[in-house]
Steps between C-alpha positions, in 0.01 A plus 500: 500500500805484720403646842862606571525739206638842545331819401743538216358176352145642497367662186182709518367403156599140537307475822206677347493241221533210744240616740243680284558307174216256543234766581609707199493198271140438618414862420663466159303185429178680572590813299651359184234386254569145385666414831196591705323179401633372830242728666204387296167510679468125462752405764828641377799367699625850590198560726644227718845653517435876546385471862848364572684804367504727810522216756808381306655847533425504874662155546809623323506808722493281809754259363753761386473711818515206739781307330746781422783646693444827686618717208300295255188532713539876507540507117188292451298705751589817301431313176155386608408842647528628143393211283183377682321838482625534137356163414168592658498838315582333168243226551206739455576623151618156398174352630308756295701406191445131573125516534475728199685243295297211640176691426601571147625145433236292673231740606586399855351746746722541803568825677849643523456522876423126525809411296706740701375347821604154384847622397579688825323291768742331735241239578263368226194600713243447224565121512348500847173672410 
């Protein structure tokens, strides 16, 4: 990203894709049967990556706000005031869909709240238990 971009260069949907693309791909991998093998109960690789979803978003928030011009910073602050709460709100029904799919595919018993907590936690706190 060029930190000297103008507001006219910023596209809402392009930024949504850039910033939230990885978390939504991880949701899609959990929800879509056939692709959700990456979440198998026997050490699927996606369990390693999903704790990085929201910390990655937070790092992009910091990077984009700190590195931009004044007008770009204002645009990103408005952008994140809308998109972060939206991400958190969408994460709950997507988490329910993900665990339902995982339960039906593998019989894996995980609560939607646990999956949600992993997807929206800024710090992967469960690693330190």
